[in-house]
C-alpha positions as CSV (number, residue, x, y, z in Angstrom):
1,M,37.5,51.1,-78.3
2,N,37.3,47.4,-77.3
3,T,40.9,46.2,-77.9
4,T,40.1,42.5,-77.2
5,Q,38.6,42.3,-80.7
6,N,41.2,44.4,-82.4
7,R,44.0,43.1,-84.5
8,I,47.4,44.5,-85.4
9,A,47.9,44.8,-89.1
10,V,50.6,46.1,-91.5
11,I,49.1,47.8,-94.5
12,G,51.2,48.6,-97.6
13,V,50.0,51.3,-99.9
14,V,51.5,52.1,-103.3
15,V,50.4,55.4,-104.8
16,M,51.3,55.2,-108.5
17,R,50.0,58.7,-109.4
18,R,51.3,60.8,-106.6
19,S,49.8,64.1,-107.7
20,D,46.4,62.7,-108.6
21,A,45.8,60.4,-105.6
22,A,47.8,61.9,-102.8
23,R,45.1,64.2,-101.5
24,R,42.5,61.5,-101.5
25,V,44.8,59.0,-99.8
26,N,45.6,61.5,-97.1
27,A,41.9,62.2,-96.6
28,V,41.1,58.5,-96.0
29,L,44.1,58.1,-93.7
30,S,42.9,61.2,-91.7
31,E,39.4,59.7,-91.5
32,H,40.9,56.5,-89.9
33,G,43.6,58.3,-88.0
34,E,42.5,57.0,-84.5
35,R,43.3,53.5,-85.6
36,I,46.7,54.2,-87.1
37,V,49.6,53.5,-84.7
38,G,52.4,54.4,-87.1
39,R,52.9,55.6,-90.6
40,M,56.0,55.8,-92.9
41,G,55.9,57.3,-96.4
42,V,58.7,57.1,-98.9
43,P,58.6,58.9,-102.2
44,Y,60.3,56.9,-105.0
45,R,60.9,59.6,-107.5
46,E,62.7,57.4,-110.1
47,R,59.5,55.3,-110.5
48,E,57.1,58.3,-110.0
49,L,55.3,56.7,-107.1
50,S,55.2,56.7,-103.3
51,V,55.1,53.8,-100.8
52,I,53.3,54.1,-97.5
53,A,53.6,51.6,-94.7
54,L,50.9,51.7,-92.0
55,I,50.6,49.9,-88.6
56,V,47.0,49.8,-87.4
57,D,45.3,48.5,-84.3
58,A,41.6,47.9,-85.4
59,T,38.9,45.4,-85.9
60,T,38.9,43.3,-89.1
61,D,35.9,45.3,-90.3
62,E,37.7,48.6,-89.7
63,I,40.8,47.3,-91.5
64,G,38.7,46.2,-94.3
65,A,37.0,49.6,-94.5
66,L,40.3,51.4,-94.6
67,T,41.9,49.1,-97.2
68,G,38.7,49.1,-99.3
69,K,38.5,52.9,-99.4
70,L,42.2,53.2,-100.3
71,G,42.0,50.5,-102.9
72,N,39.1,52.3,-104.6
73,I,41.3,55.3,-105.4
74,E,42.5,55.2,-109.0
75,G,46.3,54.6,-109.1
76,V,46.5,53.1,-105.6
77,K,47.3,49.5,-104.7
78,V,46.8,48.1,-101.1
79,K,47.8,44.9,-99.3
80,A,47.3,44.1,-95.7
81,A,48.8,41.5,-93.4
82,M,47.1,40.8,-90.1
83,A,48.5,39.4,-86.9
84,L,47.3,38.8,-83.3
Protein backbone atom coordinates (compact mmCIF):
# COMPACT_ATOMS: atom_id res chain seq x y z
CA MET A 1 0.00 0.00 0.00
CA ASN A 2 1.42 3.37 -1.05
CA THR A 3 0.23 5.70 1.72
CA THR A 4 1.59 8.84 0.01
CA GLN A 5 -1.42 8.73 -2.36
CA ASN A 6 -3.91 7.74 0.32
CA ARG A 7 -6.44 10.05 1.89
CA ILE A 8 -8.24 9.88 5.18
CA ALA A 9 -12.01 9.88 4.79
CA VAL A 10 -15.04 9.67 7.03
CA ILE A 11 -17.90 7.78 5.45
CA GLY A 12 -21.43 7.93 6.83
CA VAL A 13 -23.75 5.07 5.92
CA VAL A 14 -27.48 5.01 6.70
CA VAL A 15 -29.12 1.61 6.30
CA MET A 16 -32.86 2.20 6.09
CA ARG A 17 -33.93 -1.42 5.78
CA ARG A 18 -31.74 -3.14 8.31
CA SER A 19 -32.89 -6.71 7.73
CA ASP A 20 -32.81 -6.49 3.92
CA ALA A 21 -29.52 -4.64 3.40
CA ALA A 22 -27.40 -5.47 6.46
CA ARG A 23 -25.91 -8.66 5.02
CA ARG A 24 -24.96 -6.95 1.76
CA VAL A 25 -23.47 -3.92 3.55
CA ASN A 26 -21.36 -6.16 5.76
CA ALA A 27 -20.14 -8.12 2.73
CA VAL A 28 -18.96 -4.90 1.04
CA LEU A 29 -17.29 -3.68 4.23
CA SER A 30 -15.48 -7.02 4.60
CA GLU A 31 -14.32 -6.80 0.99
CA HIS A 32 -12.73 -3.41 1.75
CA GLY A 33 -11.70 -4.24 5.31
CA GLU A 34 -7.97 -3.62 4.80
CA ARG A 35 -8.73 0.07 4.16
CA ILE A 36 -11.07 0.57 7.13
CA VAL A 37 -9.28 2.08 10.14
CA GLY A 38 -12.35 2.29 12.38
CA ARG A 39 -16.03 1.46 12.34
CA MET A 40 -18.92 2.37 14.61
CA GLY A 41 -22.45 1.14 14.06
CA VAL A 42 -25.50 2.38 15.92
CA PRO A 43 -28.97 0.86 15.55
CA TYR A 44 -31.73 3.45 15.72
CA ARG A 45 -34.67 1.22 16.50
CA GLU A 46 -37.27 3.99 16.80
CA ARG A 47 -36.63 4.94 13.16
CA GLU A 48 -36.00 1.35 12.01
CA LEU A 49 -32.57 2.12 10.61
CA SER A 50 -28.90 1.84 11.44
CA VAL A 51 -26.10 4.38 11.12
CA ILE A 52 -22.52 3.32 10.42
CA ALA A 53 -19.53 5.66 10.63
CA LEU A 54 -16.33 4.55 8.93
CA ILE A 55 -12.83 5.99 8.97
CA VAL A 56 -10.82 4.84 5.97
CA ASP A 57 -7.25 5.30 4.75
CA ALA A 58 -7.36 4.73 0.99
CA THR A 59 -6.89 6.26 -2.44
CA THR A 60 -9.71 8.35 -3.88
CA ASP A 61 -10.44 5.52 -6.33
CA GLU A 62 -10.75 3.00 -3.49
CA ILE A 63 -12.98 5.35 -1.50
CA GLY A 64 -15.13 5.85 -4.59
CA ALA A 65 -15.38 2.10 -5.16
CA LEU A 66 -16.42 1.50 -1.56
CA THR A 67 -19.01 4.28 -1.46
CA GLY A 68 -20.30 3.33 -4.91
CA LYS A 69 -20.86 -0.30 -3.95
CA LEU A 70 -22.58 0.70 -0.73
CA GLY A 71 -24.72 3.32 -2.46
CA ASN A 72 -25.95 0.76 -5.01
CA ILE A 73 -27.57 -1.32 -2.27
CA GLU A 74 -31.29 -0.63 -2.06
CA GLY A 75 -32.19 1.16 1.18
CA VAL A 76 -28.64 2.48 1.78
CA LYS A 77 -27.51 6.12 1.66
CA VAL A 78 -23.80 7.05 1.72
CA LYS A 79 -21.82 10.28 2.09
CA ALA A 80 -18.06 10.72 2.31
CA ALA A 81 -15.88 13.58 3.52
CA MET A 82 -12.21 13.43 2.56
CA ALA A 83 -9.27 15.12 4.25
CA LEU A 84 -5.50 15.09 3.89
